[in-house]
PDB file of N, CA, C and O in Angstrom:
ATOM      1  N   UNK A   1      -3.424  31.882 -17.297  1.00  0.00           N
ATOM      2  CA  UNK A   1      -3.439  30.450 -17.026  1.00  0.00           C
ATOM      3  C   UNK A   1      -3.961  30.198 -15.617  1.00  0.00           C
ATOM      4  O   UNK A   1      -3.516  30.823 -14.655  1.00  0.00           O
ATOM      5  N   UNK A   2      -4.893  29.291 -15.513  1.00  0.00           N
ATOM      6  CA  UNK A   2      -5.488  28.973 -14.227  1.00  0.00           C
ATOM      7  C   UNK A   2      -4.655  27.950 -13.469  1.00  0.00           C
ATOM      8  O   UNK A   2      -4.098  27.024 -14.058  1.00  0.00           O
ATOM      9  N   UNK A   3      -4.579  28.129 -12.161  1.00  0.00           N
ATOM     10  CA  UNK A   3      -3.848  27.174 -11.331  1.00  0.00           C
ATOM     11  C   UNK A   3      -4.670  25.895 -11.187  1.00  0.00           C
ATOM     12  O   UNK A   3      -5.896  25.939 -11.087  1.00  0.00           O
ATOM     13  N   UNK A   4      -3.983  24.762 -11.178  1.00  0.00           N
ATOM     14  CA  UNK A   4      -4.666  23.480 -11.011  1.00  0.00           C
ATOM     15  C   UNK A   4      -5.099  23.305  -9.563  1.00  0.00           C
ATOM     16  O   UNK A   4      -4.397  23.697  -8.631  1.00  0.00           O
ATOM     17  N   UNK A   5      -6.258  22.715  -9.400  1.00  0.00           N
ATOM     18  CA  UNK A   5      -6.753  22.386  -8.067  1.00  0.00           C
ATOM     19  C   UNK A   5      -6.729  20.871  -7.913  1.00  0.00           C
ATOM     20  O   UNK A   5      -7.108  20.132  -8.822  1.00  0.00           O
ATOM     21  N   UNK A   6      -6.280  20.427  -6.756  1.00  0.00           N
ATOM     22  CA  UNK A   6      -6.200  19.003  -6.462  1.00  0.00           C
ATOM     23  C   UNK A   6      -7.101  18.673  -5.286  1.00  0.00           C
ATOM     24  O   UNK A   6      -7.214  19.457  -4.344  1.00  0.00           O
ATOM     25  N   UNK A   7      -7.739  17.518  -5.339  1.00  0.00           N
ATOM     26  CA  UNK A   7      -8.519  17.018  -4.208  1.00  0.00           C
ATOM     27  C   UNK A   7      -7.690  15.912  -3.575  1.00  0.00           C
ATOM     28  O   UNK A   7      -7.411  14.892  -4.205  1.00  0.00           O
ATOM     29  N   UNK A   8      -7.302  16.122  -2.327  1.00  0.00           N
ATOM     30  CA  UNK A   8      -6.520  15.109  -1.626  1.00  0.00           C
ATOM     31  C   UNK A   8      -7.383  14.511  -0.515  1.00  0.00           C
ATOM     32  O   UNK A   8      -8.154  15.212   0.140  1.00  0.00           O
ATOM     33  N   UNK A   9      -7.237  13.213  -0.322  1.00  0.00           N
ATOM     34  CA  UNK A   9      -8.036  12.494   0.661  1.00  0.00           C
ATOM     35  C   UNK A   9      -7.122  11.578   1.457  1.00  0.00           C
ATOM     36  O   UNK A   9      -6.333  10.828   0.881  1.00  0.00           O
ATOM     37  N   UNK A  10      -7.226  11.637   2.770  1.00  0.00           N
ATOM     38  CA  UNK A  10      -6.448  10.738   3.623  1.00  0.00           C
ATOM     39  C   UNK A  10      -7.109   9.372   3.618  1.00  0.00           C
ATOM     40  O   UNK A  10      -8.293   9.248   3.933  1.00  0.00           O
ATOM     41  N   UNK A  11      -6.343   8.338   3.258  1.00  0.00           N
ATOM     42  CA  UNK A  11      -6.890   6.981   3.195  1.00  0.00           C
ATOM     43  C   UNK A  11      -6.222   6.014   4.162  1.00  0.00           C
ATOM     44  O   UNK A  11      -6.704   4.898   4.355  1.00  0.00           O
ATOM     45  N   UNK A  12      -5.109   6.435   4.773  1.00  0.00           N
ATOM     46  CA  UNK A  12      -4.426   5.580   5.746  1.00  0.00           C
ATOM     47  C   UNK A  12      -4.132   6.380   7.005  1.00  0.00           C
ATOM     48  O   UNK A  12      -4.024   7.605   6.964  1.00  0.00           O
ATOM     49  N   UNK A  13      -4.004   5.680   8.117  1.00  0.00           N
ATOM     50  CA  UNK A  13      -3.779   6.311   9.409  1.00  0.00           C
ATOM     51  C   UNK A  13      -2.347   6.831   9.535  1.00  0.00           C
ATOM     52  O   UNK A  13      -1.421   6.308   8.916  1.00  0.00           O
ATOM     53  N   UNK A  14      -2.192   7.877  10.354  1.00  0.00           N
ATOM     54  CA  UNK A  14      -0.850   8.391  10.631  1.00  0.00           C
ATOM     55  C   UNK A  14      -0.309   7.846  11.954  1.00  0.00           C
ATOM     56  O   UNK A  14       0.789   8.213  12.372  1.00  0.00           O
ATOM     57  N   UNK A  15      -1.068   6.980  12.607  1.00  0.00           N
ATOM     58  CA  UNK A  15      -0.600   6.368  13.851  1.00  0.00           C
ATOM     59  C   UNK A  15       0.643   5.531  13.546  1.00  0.00           C
ATOM     60  O   UNK A  15       0.640   4.713  12.627  1.00  0.00           O
ATOM     61  N   UNK A  16       1.691   5.743  14.318  1.00  0.00           N
ATOM     62  CA  UNK A  16       2.925   4.994  14.140  1.00  0.00           C
ATOM     63  C   UNK A  16       3.829   5.533  13.046  1.00  0.00           C
ATOM     64  O   UNK A  16       4.880   4.952  12.775  1.00  0.00           O
ATOM     65  N   UNK A  17       3.443   6.629  12.415  1.00  0.00           N
ATOM     66  CA  UNK A  17       4.265   7.241  11.362  1.00  0.00           C
ATOM     67  C   UNK A  17       5.259   8.204  11.992  1.00  0.00           C
ATOM     68  O   UNK A  17       5.040   8.683  13.104  1.00  0.00           O
ATOM     69  N   UNK A  18       6.357   8.492  11.284  1.00  0.00           N
ATOM     70  CA  UNK A  18       7.324   9.466  11.805  1.00  0.00           C
ATOM     71  C   UNK A  18       6.680  10.841  12.010  1.00  0.00           C
ATOM     72  O   UNK A  18       5.731  11.204  11.315  1.00  0.00           O
ATOM     73  N   UNK A  19       7.202  11.585  12.959  1.00  0.00           N
ATOM     74  CA  UNK A  19       6.654  12.907  13.281  1.00  0.00           C
ATOM     75  C   UNK A  19       6.662  13.821  12.057  1.00  0.00           C
ATOM     76  O   UNK A  19       5.761  14.644  11.901  1.00  0.00           O
ATOM     77  N   UNK A  20       7.639  13.693  11.207  1.00  0.00           N
ATOM     78  CA  UNK A  20       7.722  14.537  10.012  1.00  0.00           C
ATOM     79  C   UNK A  20       6.525  14.307   9.085  1.00  0.00           C
ATOM     80  O   UNK A  20       5.987  15.257   8.518  1.00  0.00           O
ATOM     81  N   UNK A  21       6.112  13.053   8.934  1.00  0.00           N
ATOM     82  CA  UNK A  21       4.954  12.745   8.101  1.00  0.00           C
ATOM     83  C   UNK A  21       3.674  13.243   8.757  1.00  0.00           C
ATOM     84  O   UNK A  21       2.772  13.716   8.067  1.00  0.00           O
ATOM     85  N   UNK A  22       3.584  13.143  10.078  1.00  0.00           N
ATOM     86  CA  UNK A  22       2.408  13.644  10.797  1.00  0.00           C
ATOM     87  C   UNK A  22       2.276  15.148  10.606  1.00  0.00           C
ATOM     88  O   UNK A  22       1.179  15.654  10.372  1.00  0.00           O
ATOM     89  N   UNK A  23       3.399  15.866  10.705  1.00  0.00           N
ATOM     90  CA  UNK A  23       3.367  17.319  10.524  1.00  0.00           C
ATOM     91  C   UNK A  23       3.015  17.695   9.094  1.00  0.00           C
ATOM     92  O   UNK A  23       2.336  18.696   8.864  1.00  0.00           O
ATOM     93  N   UNK A  24       3.472  16.902   8.133  1.00  0.00           N
ATOM     94  CA  UNK A  24       3.146  17.162   6.734  1.00  0.00           C
ATOM     95  C   UNK A  24       1.650  16.993   6.496  1.00  0.00           C
ATOM     96  O   UNK A  24       1.038  17.809   5.807  1.00  0.00           O
ATOM     97  N   UNK A  25       1.063  15.952   7.056  1.00  0.00           N
ATOM     98  CA  UNK A  25      -0.379  15.737   6.920  1.00  0.00           C
ATOM     99  C   UNK A  25      -1.154  16.883   7.565  1.00  0.00           C
ATOM    100  O   UNK A  25      -2.163  17.336   7.026  1.00  0.00           O
ATOM    101  N   UNK A  26      -0.687  17.342   8.706  1.00  0.00           N
ATOM    102  CA  UNK A  26      -1.327  18.461   9.380  1.00  0.00           C
ATOM    103  C   UNK A  26      -1.219  19.732   8.531  1.00  0.00           C
ATOM    104  O   UNK A  26      -2.173  20.505   8.448  1.00  0.00           O
ATOM    105  N   UNK A  27      -0.065  19.948   7.903  1.00  0.00           N
ATOM    106  CA  UNK A  27       0.134  21.119   7.051  1.00  0.00           C
ATOM    107  C   UNK A  27      -0.763  21.070   5.813  1.00  0.00           C
ATOM    108  O   UNK A  27      -1.175  22.112   5.302  1.00  0.00           O
ATOM    109  N   UNK A  28      -1.062  19.868   5.336  1.00  0.00           N
ATOM    110  CA  UNK A  28      -1.977  19.726   4.201  1.00  0.00           C
ATOM    111  C   UNK A  28      -3.433  19.907   4.628  1.00  0.00           C
ATOM    112  O   UNK A  28      -4.316  20.023   3.778  1.00  0.00           O
ATOM    113  N   UNK A  29      -3.688  19.930   5.925  1.00  0.00           N
ATOM    114  CA  UNK A  29      -5.040  20.135   6.433  1.00  0.00           C
ATOM    115  C   UNK A  29      -5.838  18.863   6.591  1.00  0.00           C
ATOM    116  O   UNK A  29      -7.063  18.907   6.696  1.00  0.00           O
ATOM    117  N   UNK A  30      -5.156  17.722   6.610  1.00  0.00           N
ATOM    118  CA  UNK A  30      -5.839  16.439   6.759  1.00  0.00           C
ATOM    119  C   UNK A  30      -5.769  16.004   8.215  1.00  0.00           C
ATOM    120  O   UNK A  30      -4.694  15.985   8.815  1.00  0.00           O
ATOM    121  N   UNK A  31      -6.933  15.650   8.787  1.00  0.00           N
ATOM    122  CA  UNK A  31      -7.002  15.356  10.214  1.00  0.00           C
ATOM    123  C   UNK A  31      -7.333  13.911  10.530  1.00  0.00           C
ATOM    124  O   UNK A  31      -6.935  13.393  11.573  1.00  0.00           O
ATOM    125  N   UNK A  32      -8.063  13.255   9.631  1.00  0.00           N
ATOM    126  CA  UNK A  32      -8.521  11.891   9.931  1.00  0.00           C
ATOM    127  C   UNK A  32      -8.735  11.130   8.627  1.00  0.00           C
ATOM    128  O   UNK A  32      -8.726  11.725   7.549  1.00  0.00           O
ATOM    129  N   UNK A  33      -8.924   9.838   8.722  1.00  0.00           N
ATOM    130  CA  UNK A  33      -9.168   9.012   7.547  1.00  0.00           C
ATOM    131  C   UNK A  33     -10.472   9.464   6.886  1.00  0.00           C
ATOM    132  O   UNK A  33     -11.448   9.780   7.567  1.00  0.00           O
ATOM    133  N   UNK A  34     -10.474   9.489   5.576  1.00  0.00           N
ATOM    134  CA  UNK A  34     -11.590   9.940   4.726  1.00  0.00           C
ATOM    135  C   UNK A  34     -11.812  11.442   4.741  1.00  0.00           C
ATOM    136  O   UNK A  34     -12.795  11.921   4.176  1.00  0.00           O
ATOM    137  N   UNK A  35     -10.918  12.199   5.377  1.00  0.00           N
ATOM    138  CA  UNK A  35     -11.010  13.650   5.341  1.00  0.00           C
ATOM    139  C   UNK A  35     -10.492  14.121   3.976  1.00  0.00           C
ATOM    140  O   UNK A  35      -9.424  13.697   3.535  1.00  0.00           O
ATOM    141  N   UNK A  36     -11.244  14.987   3.320  1.00  0.00           N
ATOM    142  CA  UNK A  36     -10.902  15.464   1.985  1.00  0.00           C
ATOM    143  C   UNK A  36     -10.662  16.959   2.015  1.00  0.00           C
ATOM    144  O   UNK A  36     -11.318  17.692   2.754  1.00  0.00           O
ATOM    145  N   UNK A  37      -9.715  17.403   1.204  1.00  0.00           N
ATOM    146  CA  UNK A  37      -9.380  18.819   1.138  1.00  0.00           C
ATOM    147  C   UNK A  37      -9.029  19.173  -0.287  1.00  0.00           C
ATOM    148  O   UNK A  37      -8.415  18.366  -0.986  1.00  0.00           O
ATOM    149  N   UNK A  38      -9.401  20.356  -0.738  1.00  0.00           N
ATOM    150  CA  UNK A  38      -9.031  20.843  -2.060  1.00  0.00           C
ATOM    151  C   UNK A  38      -7.933  21.883  -1.890  1.00  0.00           C
ATOM    152  O   UNK A  38      -8.072  22.830  -1.117  1.00  0.00           O
ATOM    153  N   UNK A  39      -6.842  21.693  -2.621  1.00  0.00           N
ATOM    154  CA  UNK A  39      -5.694  22.588  -2.520  1.00  0.00           C
ATOM    155  C   UNK A  39      -5.242  22.997  -3.917  1.00  0.00           C
ATOM    156  O   UNK A  39      -5.498  22.297  -4.896  1.00  0.00           O
ATOM    157  N   UNK A  40      -4.572  24.130  -3.992  1.00  0.00           N
ATOM    158  CA  UNK A  40      -3.989  24.589  -5.248  1.00  0.00           C
ATOM    159  C   UNK A  40      -2.638  23.911  -5.433  1.00  0.00           C
ATOM    160  O   UNK A  40      -1.878  23.767  -4.476  1.00  0.00           O
ATOM    161  N   UNK A  41      -2.340  23.500  -6.638  1.00  0.00           N
ATOM    162  CA  UNK A  41      -1.117  22.741  -6.925  1.00  0.00           C
ATOM    163  C   UNK A  41       0.075  23.684  -7.067  1.00  0.00           C
ATOM    164  O   UNK A  41       0.453  24.053  -8.179  1.00  0.00           O
ATOM    165  N   UNK A  42       0.663  24.072  -5.937  1.00  0.00           N
ATOM    166  CA  UNK A  42       1.893  24.867  -5.942  1.00  0.00           C
ATOM    167  C   UNK A  42       3.075  23.906  -5.777  1.00  0.00           C
ATOM    168  O   UNK A  42       2.876  22.762  -5.366  1.00  0.00           O
ATOM    169  N   UNK A  43       4.277  24.337  -6.082  1.00  0.00           N
ATOM    170  CA  UNK A  43       5.440  23.455  -5.892  1.00  0.00           C
ATOM    171  C   UNK A  43       5.582  22.959  -4.446  1.00  0.00           C
ATOM    172  O   UNK A  43       6.001  21.825  -4.217  1.00  0.00           O
ATOM    173  N   UNK A  44       5.235  23.802  -3.484  1.00  0.00           N
ATOM    174  CA  UNK A  44       5.341  23.406  -2.077  1.00  0.00           C
ATOM    175  C   UNK A  44       4.333  22.298  -1.754  1.00  0.00           C
ATOM    176  O   UNK A  44       4.676  21.310  -1.105  1.00  0.00           O
ATOM    177  N   UNK A  45       3.106  22.468  -2.203  1.00  0.00           N
ATOM    178  CA  UNK A  45       2.062  21.474  -1.954  1.00  0.00           C
ATOM    179  C   UNK A  45       2.410  20.162  -2.655  1.00  0.00           C
ATOM    180  O   UNK A  45       2.242  19.089  -2.075  1.00  0.00           O
ATOM    181  N   UNK A  46       2.888  20.236  -3.889  1.00  0.00           N
ATOM    182  CA  UNK A  46       3.255  19.018  -4.626  1.00  0.00           C
ATOM    183  C   UNK A  46       4.384  18.273  -3.921  1.00  0.00           C
ATOM    184  O   UNK A  46       4.405  17.042  -3.922  1.00  0.00           O
ATOM    185  N   UNK A  47       5.319  19.002  -3.322  1.00  0.00           N
ATOM    186  CA  UNK A  47       6.395  18.371  -2.562  1.00  0.00           C
ATOM    187  C   UNK A  47       5.876  17.655  -1.329  1.00  0.00           C
ATOM    188  O   UNK A  47       6.325  16.557  -1.002  1.00  0.00           O
ATOM    189  N   UNK A  48       4.922  18.285  -0.641  1.00  0.00           N
ATOM    190  CA  UNK A  48       4.333  17.651   0.545  1.00  0.00           C
ATOM    191  C   UNK A  48       3.553  16.400   0.151  1.00  0.00           C
ATOM    192  O   UNK A  48       3.619  15.380   0.836  1.00  0.00           O
ATOM    193  N   UNK A  49       2.813  16.483  -0.956  1.00  0.00           N
ATOM    194  CA  UNK A  49       2.049  15.329  -1.435  1.00  0.00           C
ATOM    195  C   UNK A  49       2.988  14.171  -1.752  1.00  0.00           C
ATOM    196  O   UNK A  49       2.672  13.019  -1.455  1.00  0.00           O
ATOM    197  N   UNK A  50       4.129  14.464  -2.346  1.00  0.00           N
ATOM    198  CA  UNK A  50       5.105  13.419  -2.701  1.00  0.00           C
ATOM    199  C   UNK A  50       5.620  12.701  -1.446  1.00  0.00           C
ATOM    200  O   UNK A  50       5.869  11.496  -1.481  1.00  0.00           O
ATOM    201  N   UNK A  51       5.780  13.437  -0.342  1.00  0.00           N
ATOM    202  CA  UNK A  51       6.311  12.844   0.896  1.00  0.00           C
ATOM    203  C   UNK A  51       5.323  11.919   1.605  1.00  0.00           C
ATOM    204  O   UNK A  51       5.731  11.018   2.339  1.00  0.00           O
ATOM    205  N   UNK A  52       4.022  12.138   1.387  1.00  0.00           N
ATOM    206  CA  UNK A  52       3.023  11.323   2.084  1.00  0.00           C
ATOM    207  C   UNK A  52       2.086  10.627   1.097  1.00  0.00           C
ATOM    208  O   UNK A  52       0.943  10.322   1.437  1.00  0.00           O
ATOM    209  N   UNK A  53       2.561  10.376  -0.113  1.00  0.00           N
ATOM    210  CA  UNK A  53       1.703   9.802  -1.155  1.00  0.00           C
ATOM    211  C   UNK A  53       1.179   8.415  -0.799  1.00  0.00           C
ATOM    212  O   UNK A  53       0.178   7.971  -1.362  1.00  0.00           O
ATOM    213  N   UNK A  54       1.844   7.720   0.133  1.00  0.00           N
ATOM    214  CA  UNK A  54       1.395   6.393   0.548  1.00  0.00           C
ATOM    215  C   UNK A  54       0.219   6.465   1.534  1.00  0.00           C
ATOM    216  O   UNK A  54      -0.386   5.440   1.848  1.00  0.00           O
ATOM    217  N   UNK A  55      -0.105   7.662   2.018  1.00  0.00           N
ATOM    218  CA  UNK A  55      -1.179   7.845   2.991  1.00  0.00           C
ATOM    219  C   UNK A  55      -2.423   8.508   2.392  1.00  0.00           C
ATOM    220  O   UNK A  55      -3.470   8.567   3.037  1.00  0.00           O
ATOM    221  N   UNK A  56      -2.305   9.001   1.164  1.00  0.00           N
ATOM    222  CA  UNK A  56      -3.398   9.805   0.575  1.00  0.00           C
ATOM    223  C   UNK A  56      -3.693   9.349  -0.855  1.00  0.00           C
ATOM    224  O   UNK A  56      -2.921   8.615  -1.472  1.00  0.00           O
ATOM    225  N   UNK A  57      -4.842   9.813  -1.356  1.00  0.00           N
ATOM    226  CA  UNK A  57      -5.125   9.713  -2.786  1.00  0.00           C
ATOM    227  C   UNK A  57      -5.273  11.138  -3.305  1.00  0.00           C
ATOM    228  O   UNK A  57      -5.702  12.037  -2.582  1.00  0.00           O
ATOM    229  N   UNK A  58      -4.909  11.326  -4.573  1.00  0.00           N
ATOM    230  CA  UNK A  58      -4.939  12.661  -5.173  1.00  0.00           C
ATOM    231  C   UNK A  58      -5.669  12.569  -6.495  1.00  0.00           C
ATOM    232  O   UNK A  58      -5.423  11.659  -7.287  1.00  0.00           O
ATOM    233  N   UNK A  59      -6.572  13.517  -6.736  1.00  0.00           N
ATOM    234  CA  UNK A  59      -7.223  13.591  -8.029  1.00  0.00           C
ATOM    235  C   UNK A  59      -7.279  15.051  -8.451  1.00  0.00           C
ATOM    236  O   UNK A  59      -7.440  15.946  -7.621  1.00  0.00           O
ATOM    237  N   UNK A  60      -7.145  15.276  -9.740  1.00  0.00           N
ATOM    238  CA  UNK A  60      -7.176  16.629 -10.273  1.00  0.00           C
ATOM    239  C   UNK A  60      -8.627  17.028 -10.542  1.00  0.00           C
ATOM    240  O   UNK A  60      -9.416  16.241 -11.064  1.00  0.00           O
ATOM    241  N   UNK A  61      -8.955  18.246 -10.181  1.00  0.00           N
ATOM    242  CA  UNK A  61     -10.322  18.731 -10.380  1.00  0.00           C
ATOM    243  C   UNK A  61     -10.369  19.553 -11.667  1.00  0.00           C
ATOM    244  O   UNK A  61     -11.426  20.063 -12.036  1.00  0.00           O
TER     245      UNK A  61
END
């Protein structure tokens, strides 16, 4: 079985957000608005996505 790949894109700024959300965005590899990254859908990554879902868009590849 192949692991799912997700494309995540930062669509909102992290300015004024709690430090925990800023660190989560950094851990996902997102640095600026419109920055896109492809990640493997592991339970850890899905948990991080859930915490910052208001700042990003996610699509399955």
